[in-house]
C-alpha positions in Angstrom: -17.2 3.9 -24.5 -18.0 5.2 -21.1 -20.0 2.2 -19.7 -20.4 1.4 -16.0 -20.7 -1.9 -14.7 -22.3 -3.2 -11.2 -20.0 -5.6 -9.6 -19.8 -7.0 -6.3 -17.5 -8.9 -3.9 -17.1 -10.0 -0.3 -14.1 -9.3 1.9 -12.7 -10.5 5.1 -12.2 -8.5 8.3 -9.1 -9.6 9.8 -10.1 -8.4 13.4 -13.8 -9.7 13.2 -13.1 -12.6 10.7 -16.7 -12.3 9.3 -17.3 -10.7 5.6 -19.1 -7.9 4.6 -20.4 -6.9 0.4 -19.3 -3.6 -1.2 -21.0 -3.0 -4.0 -19.2 -0.8 -6.7 -20.2 0.8 -9.8 -17.3 1.2 -12.3 -16.4 2.1 -15.6 -16.1 -1.5 -17.7 -12.5 -0.1 -19.0 -11.3 0.6 -15.7 -12.8 -2.8 -14.2 -10.8 -4.5 -17.9 -7.5 -2.8 -16.8 -7.9 -4.2 -12.9 -8.8 -7.3 -14.2 -5.8 -7.5 -16.4 -3.7 -6.8 -13.3 -5.3 -9.6 -11.3 -4.5 -12.1 -14.2 -0.8 -11.0 -14.5 -0.2 -11.2 -10.4 -2.3 -14.9 -10.2 -5.4 -14.0 -8.2 -8.7 -13.4 -8.3 -10.2 -10.2 -9.2 -11.2 -9.7 -5.4 -7.8 -10.6 -4.3 -6.3 -8.2 -6.0 -8.9 -5.5 -4.9 -9.5 -6.1 -1.6 -5.2 -5.9 -1.7 -4.7 -3.0 -3.4 -7.6 -0.8 -1.8 -6.4 -2.5 2.0 -2.9 -0.8 1.1 -3.7 2.1 -0.3 -6.0 3.0 3.0 -2.8 1.8 5.1 -0.8 4.4 3.2 -3.3 7.4 3.7 -4.0 6.9 6.7 -0.5 6.7 7.8 0.2 10.4 6.2 -2.5 11.6 7.8 -1.1 10.3 11.3 2.1 12.0 10.5 1.1 15.5 9.4 0.5 18.3 11.9 -2.4 19.9 12.7 -1.9 23.6 12.7 -4.5 25.9 14.1 -4.6 29.4 14.7 -4.1 31.3 18.2 -8.3 31.5 18.2 -8.4 27.7 16.7 -6.5 26.6 19.5 -8.4 28.7 22.1 -11.2 27.4 21.0 -10.3 23.6 21.3 -9.0 24.2 24.5 -12.7 25.8 25.4 -14.4 23.1 24.3 -12.5 20.4 26.1 -12.9 22.4 29.3 -16.3 23.3 28.7 -17.8 21.1 26.8 -21.4 21.4 24.9 -24.1 19.4 26.4 -24.6 16.8 23.5 -27.4 17.1 21.0 -30.0 14.4 19.8 -28.0 13.2 17.2 -25.0 12.8 19.6 -27.3 10.6 22.0 -28.8 8.5 19.4 -24.8 8.0 18.4 -23.9 7.3 21.6 -26.8 4.6 22.2 -26.1 3.0 18.8 -22.1 2.5 20.0 -23.0 1.1 23.4 -25.4 -1.5 21.7 -23.1 -2.3 19.5 -20.0 -2.8 21.8 -22.3 -5.3 23.7 -23.1 -6.9 20.5 
């Protein structure tokens, strides 16, 4: 019927061993399908969604890592030029660097 439900769950980061909240708005019929699949596997909805999303993300990232990057001659020359002579960082880049340093110290 096109209704959307709001659904929240926590997931565990294996590296940092901390939880985070992810909030989703999902059509009711999709949530129902996911719930049925989780029940059939004897897992909680949260466990099922985390595993499925993690598996899909790993597969997508692996497929991208194996894909060669194709550049025109001009594109390759431009990248080499930027590597050899990078531009000065702009305000957004300086802000990102500062945030990165702050987070890495925490």
